[in-house]
C-alpha positions in Angstrom: -23.8 -23.4 -5.4 -22.7 -19.9 -6.2 -19.2 -19.4 -4.8 -19.8 -15.7 -4.4 -23.1 -15.9 -2.6 -22.0 -16.0 1.0 -20.7 -13.8 3.8 -16.9 -14.0 4.1 -15.9 -15.4 7.5 -12.6 -16.7 8.8 -10.3 -15.0 6.3 -6.8 -16.6 6.6 -5.0 -13.2 6.9 -7.1 -12.4 10.0 -5.9 -15.5 11.8 -3.4 -14.9 14.6 0.1 -16.1 14.1 2.9 -17.2 16.4 4.6 -14.2 18.0 7.0 -12.5 15.7 5.7 -14.0 12.5 3.8 -10.9 11.3 6.9 -8.8 11.9 9.1 -11.2 9.9 6.7 -11.0 7.0 6.7 -7.2 7.2 10.5 -7.3 7.4 10.6 -9.4 4.3 8.3 -7.0 2.5 10.6 -4.0 3.5 13.7 -5.9 2.3 12.3 -7.3 -0.9 14.1 -4.7 -3.1 17.5 -5.3 -1.5 17.2 -9.1 -1.9 17.1 -9.8 1.8 13.5 -11.0 2.0 13.9 -14.7 1.9 15.6 -15.2 5.3 12.8 -13.5 7.3 10.2 -15.5 5.4 12.0 -18.8 6.0 12.4 -17.9 9.7 8.6 -17.3 9.8 8.0 -20.6 8.1 10.1 -22.5 10.7 8.1 -20.8 13.4 4.7 -21.3 11.8 4.8 -23.9 9.0 1.0 -24.2 9.0 0.4 -20.4 8.7 -1.4 -19.4 5.6 0.0 -15.9 6.0 3.5 -17.3 5.8 2.7 -19.7 2.9 1.1 -17.0 0.9 4.0 -14.6 1.5 6.4 -17.4 0.4 4.4 -18.1 -2.7 4.4 -14.4 -3.7 8.1 -14.0 -2.9 9.1 -17.0 -5.0 6.7 -16.2 -7.8 8.0 -12.7 -8.2 11.6 -14.0 -8.1 10.6 -16.4 -10.9 11.4 -19.3 -8.7 8.3 -21.2 -9.8 9.2 -24.6 -8.3 9.6 -23.0 -4.9 6.4 -21.0 -5.3 4.7 -24.3 -6.2 6.0 -26.0 -3.1 4.6 -23.2 -0.9 1.3 -23.4 -2.7 1.0 -27.2 -2.4 1.8 -26.9 1.3 -1.0 -24.3 1.6 -3.5 -26.7 0.0 -2.5 -29.4 2.6 -3.2 -26.8 5.4 -6.6 -25.8 4.0 -7.9 -29.2 3.0 -8.5 -30.7 6.5 -10.3 -27.5 7.6 -13.1 -28.3 5.1 -12.8 -32.1 5.1 -12.0 -32.3 1.3 -10.4 -35.4 -0.1 -6.7 -35.8 0.1 -6.4 -35.9 -3.7 -8.0 -32.9 -5.5 -8.9 -35.3 -8.3 -11.5 -36.9 -6.0 -13.2 -33.6 -5.2 -16.9 -33.7 -6.2 -19.6 -31.0 -6.3 -21.1 -32.7 -3.2 -18.1 -31.9 -1.2 -18.7 -28.2 -1.8 -22.5 -28.5 -1.4 -22.1 -30.3 1.9 -19.7 -27.8 3.4 -21.3 -25.6 6.1 -21.9 -22.0 5.1 -19.4 -20.8 7.7 -16.6 -22.6 5.9 -17.3 -21.2 2.4 -14.4 -18.8 2.7 -12.1 -21.7 3.2 -13.7 -23.5 0.2 -13.0 -20.5 -2.0 -9.4 -20.3 -0.6 -8.9 -24.0 -1.4 -10.3 -23.6 -5.0 -8.2 -20.5 -5.6 -5.1 -22.3 -4.2 -5.8 -25.2 -6.5 -6.1 -22.7 -9.4 -2.7 -21.2 -8.4 -1.2 -24.8 -8.5 -2.7 -25.2 -12.0 -1.3 -21.9 -13.1 2.2 -22.6 -11.7 2.2 -26.0 -13.4 1.2 -24.3 -16.7 4.1 -21.9 -16.3 6.4 -24.9 -15.7 5.1 -26.4 -18.9 3.3 -29.3 -17.1 0.4 -28.7 -19.4 -1.4 -32.0 -18.9 -1.5 -31.6 -15.1 -2.5 -28.0 -15.5 -5.3 -28.9 -17.8 -6.6 -31.5 -15.4 -6.7 -29.0 -12.6 -8.5 -26.4 -14.6 -11.0 -28.9 -16.0 -11.7 -30.0 -12.4 -12.3 -26.3 -11.3 -14.5 -25.6 -14.3 -16.5 -28.6 -13.6 -17.1 -27.5 -10.0 -17.6 -23.8 -10.7 -20.3 -23.5 -13.5 -20.4 -19.7 -13.1 -16.6 -19.4 -13.4 -16.4 -17.5 -10.1 -12.8 -18.9 -9.6 -11.8 -17.9 -13.1 -10.4 -21.1 -14.3 -12.2 -21.3 -17.7 -9.9 -18.7 -19.4 -6.9 -20.5 -18.0 -8.2 -23.8 -19.3 -8.6 -22.3 -22.8 -5.1 -20.9 -22.6 -3.5 -24.2 -21.6 -5.4 -26.0 -24.4 -4.2 -23.4 -26.9 -0.7 -23.8 -25.6 -0.8 -27.6 -26.0 -2.1 -27.1 -29.6 0.8 -24.7 -30.3 3.3 -27.2 -28.9 1.8 -29.9 -31.1 2.1 -27.7 -34.2 5.7 -26.9 -33.4 6.5 -30.6 -32.9 4.9 -31.5 -36.2 6.9 -28.7 -38.0 10.1 -29.9 -36.4 9.3 -33.5 -37.3 8.6 -32.5 -40.9 12.0 -30.7 -41.2 14.0 -33.8 -40.0 
């Protein structure tokens, strides 16, 4: 299945949120430069913990603050929100091509969102030097996306190179001992 060959429907950012949440996200955006963005985002999260708008905003905030563990937590939460919408397995490792192929066309936007969210989890784990986990995620995505519409192939190559570089450094360090 071509993950770009569909009509976008049900985009997460078009979904209505609890009253006041959009304003809190906007307030956070306005206060980012002053360092006062986290509180409105956390208030929004407490009001709407299942809101993808809030979770994406938290992910971006934490990522740009170089708080990668916090960004990862927000992204993992987003995956748990998306997963039941498309009836994917609880563990991404159990995801098969048939899950994607069997998803009704009206839910393909959510499938892409799930896959991009999984890619973000792989990327954050790579940045956190959890290279084996990152590699597993990217391998899964490449296996599900033969046309590389999600863009995981380049990241897989990058993580493999990084692991090779780490191995070379370890060998050099061991030789000097």
